[in-house]
Residue, then its C-alpha position, 0 to 999 in steps of 0.5 A: x189260949x185257942x179253945x176246941x169247942x164244937x158244942x154244935x156237933x152234938x145241936x141234933x136235935x135242931x138240924x137247920x142250925x146242925x145242917x149251918x154247922x156241919x157246911x162251916x165244917x165242911x169248909x173248914x176241914x176241907x173234909x166231904x161230910x156225907x157219912x158219919x165215918x166223914x163227919x168224926x174224919x172233919x171232927x179230928x182234921x180240926x181237932x189235929x188244927x186247932x191241936x197244930x196251932x197250940x190249942x189245949x184246951x178243949x170246952x161243952x157247953x151242954x146243957x145235958x148230958x145224954x148218953x147212950x150206948x153205940x157202934x159205928x155199925 
């Protein structure tokens, strides 16, 4: 079964790996990620793609979850 697993989208503590992920995300989604809003749009596009091909499984390999209250601003 296909699974939507965007672990690398949360790997901001690894700038090289994160930037490589962004390049791949841009290529796969067709969205130029040059802002947080576009980053979310690219992730939404990929999520929709996986849904359209039958994906009903999410997966995250987080070793330690973090939470912080924030706003879009």
